[in-house]
N, C-alpha and C positions, 0 to 999 in steps of 0.2 A: 868294915868287915862285910856288911850287907852287900856293898857294891862288888866286892871280890866274890862273894857267893853267887851274886847274880851273873857275873861274867863266867864263872865256872859252870853254872847251870846252862847258860846259853851255849857255851862251848860243847858241853856234853850233848845238848840237844842237836846242835849242828853235826856233831860227829855221828850221832844215831841216824839222823836224816841222810847223811852221806852214805853210811853203810847200807841203809835200806835202798837208796837209789841205785847204788852199785849192784846190790843183789838182784833187784828187780830187772835191771837192764843188762845184767851179766849174761854172756853167752853160755854160762854154766847151767842155765835153765832154758834150754831150747824146747820147742815142740817137736818131739821125736816121732810121735805116732798120731795119725789122723784116722779115725774110724768113721766111715760113712755107712749109715743104715737107711733102709727104706726099700720099698718095692719099686725098683727102677726098671722100666721097660723101654724108655726113650733116652734118658740121660746116659751118655756113654762114659766109659772109663777115661777116655782122652779128654773129654770136657772137664771132668773132675780134676784130673791132673793139671790141666791148664790153669784152673782157678787156684789150686793149691800152690803152684809154682809162681804165679804172677800176681796174685792178690793177697796172699797171706803174708803179712809182714810183722815181725816182732817176736819177742820171747814168750814163754808160757804166761808171764805176768802182764806184758805190755800189749799182747795181741788184742786188737779191738774186735770184740765179738759182734757188735752191730754191723761194722763194715764187712766182716767175714760173712755174716748171714746175707747181707745185701749182694755180695759178690756171687754167692751160689744162686741167689734168686734171679740173677740176670740170665741164667741159662734158660733156653726157650720153654722146656717142658716142666720146669720147676715151679710149683705153686707156693710152697711154704717151707721154711727151713728153721730149725732150732739148733743152736750151737752152745756147747758148754765145755768148760775145762774139767779135766779129771787128773788130779794129782798123781804122779809128779810131773808127767811130761806128755799127756795125751789130750787130744782134742776130739770131742764126739760131735758128729754132724748128723742130724736126722732130717731126711729130705722126703717131702710129699710131692708126688708128681701130679700134674693135671690129668684127669680122666676125661678124654674128649667124648662128647655125646652128640655133637652136631657141628656143622660149619655155619659161620656167621656170614652169609652171603658168599662172596669169593675173596674175602679179605682177612679172615681170622677164624679161630675155632672157639667153641664154647665148651666149658667143662660141666661136670654134673652138678656144680653149685650155681650154674647160670652165670659164670664169670667168663669174660672174653680174654683170650690170650693169643699171642702170635707164635705160631709154630707150623711146621709142615707135617702132613699126614697123607698116606695113600689109602687109608681105610675108607670103605664105602659108607660115609656118614650122611645123614639127612641134612638138608640145607634149610636154614631158618633166615628169614629176612623181615626186618621190622624197623621202627623208628629207634634212634639211639636211646639207650636207657631201658629198653624193653627186653634185654637179653634173658634175664631170669624169668620174666613172665612167659616168654616164648618157650624156654626149656620146660617149664611147668606145663604149658599147653601141649607141647609135643608129647610128654609123658602121658598126659590124660587122654589125648586122642589115640595114641598107640594102644593104651590099655582097653579103651572102648571098642576099637576096631579089630582087636585080636580075635574075637569069636567068629568073624567072617573071613579070617585069614588075610586081612588087609593091613598095610603099614603105611604111615605117612612118610613120604620121601622129600617133599618140599612144602614148606609152610610159609605163608605170607601173613603179616599183620599190618593193616593200613594205618594211616595217621588217625583215622576215626575208630581204631581198635576193632576193625572187622577182620575176620579170619577167612583164609582160603587155603585149602589143603589139596595137594596132589598126591595120589596114592601110588603104590608100587606097581599097579597095573596100568598107569597112565591116566586114570580118571581124575578129573579136577572136581572138587567139592566146594561149592560156594556156601560157607557156613554163616557168614554175617557176624553181627556184633552182639546181639542180645541172646542169652541162653544158648551159647554156642555148644556147650557140651551136651545139653539136653537134646538139641537138634541132631547131633551126631548119633546119640543113643537111639532116637526114633528111626533114623536111617538104618542103623544096624538091625533093629527089630524087624523092619519092613523088608530088608534086603532079601532074605531067603525066599519069600513068597511073592516077590514082585520084580525087583531089579535083576535078581539072579536068573529068572525066567526070561526076561527081556534080553539079557546078555547072551543067552544061549542061541538066540535067533539073530540078533544084531548087536554087536558091542556098542556101548555108549561111551562118551568121553567127558561129559559134563553133567553134574547134578547140582541143582539149586535148592538148598534147604531153607531158604528165607521165606517160608510160608507158614502160616499159623498151624495148619493141620495136615501138612503134606510136603511134597517137593516136586520139582519139575526136572525132566530128563531131556537132554539134547542129544538126538541121534545123528551121527554123521551121514550126510547125504539125504536126510529126510526133508522133503519139501511138501508142505500141506497143499491139498488140492485147491485150485483157484475157484472162486465162486462163479456161477454162470452169469454171463452178460445179460443185461435187460433185453427182453424180447427174443432171446435165443431159444431154440427148441431144445427141450430136454434130450439129453443123449440117451441112446438105447442102453439098457442095462448090459453090462459086460459079463462075461463068464465069471463065475465066482473064483476069487483068488484067496490065497492064504492071508489071514489078517496081518496088517502091519502094526507093530508095537506102537502104542500111543506115546506121544511126546510128553505125557504127564502121568505121574503115578502117585497114588496116595496110600499111606499105610492103612491096613485094616484096623 
């Protein structure tokens, strides 16, 4: 009797498993509705429809949520996706797009989290260049430099970070600032404080293109076309004093 009961129990179990299997894989439970949410500025309706048509396989119960999420994340501007089932026949997809903040050289874009991603953009974005793995450090540096330079209406357009972690910044007016490695942000702050009463006055008379901030108590300015006077040759007679001329801006300036 116990053997017969065992066989009966196994048969009932197999029957139950078969019914569940048929129900799960039955076309009676398809995914009829797919709801996509998120602030989408770059992901197009056509891209979403392509993923839905070609990547989503299975019924409401058998659809692989991880593979579905990965399929949407292959789209260029998609940063993160969450997928969940909603009984009885709906799939909810939440998409977060990348928010581009800069270009990584000429090969990729950087988002606001300092993450690199491959996509195309026509927006006028600043360019950041540095060693691999410094993407987040450079995005943070760009934000800090932009905030410090804002009071003098300057913006960084191109930033370099060398292998020795030395910074160089090109501003929106074409000026290149050699910041260096140590106390980079403090050096830029001193530059901003000194700018209105020194460099701004120089720029009114002769625009400059390069500023070196790698000095303990000041900075040096390179003026285009400026050539320092040659020292007199030994034994040469001193030249007669020429008529007074307007003073030429110095090649060095120091904050007060």
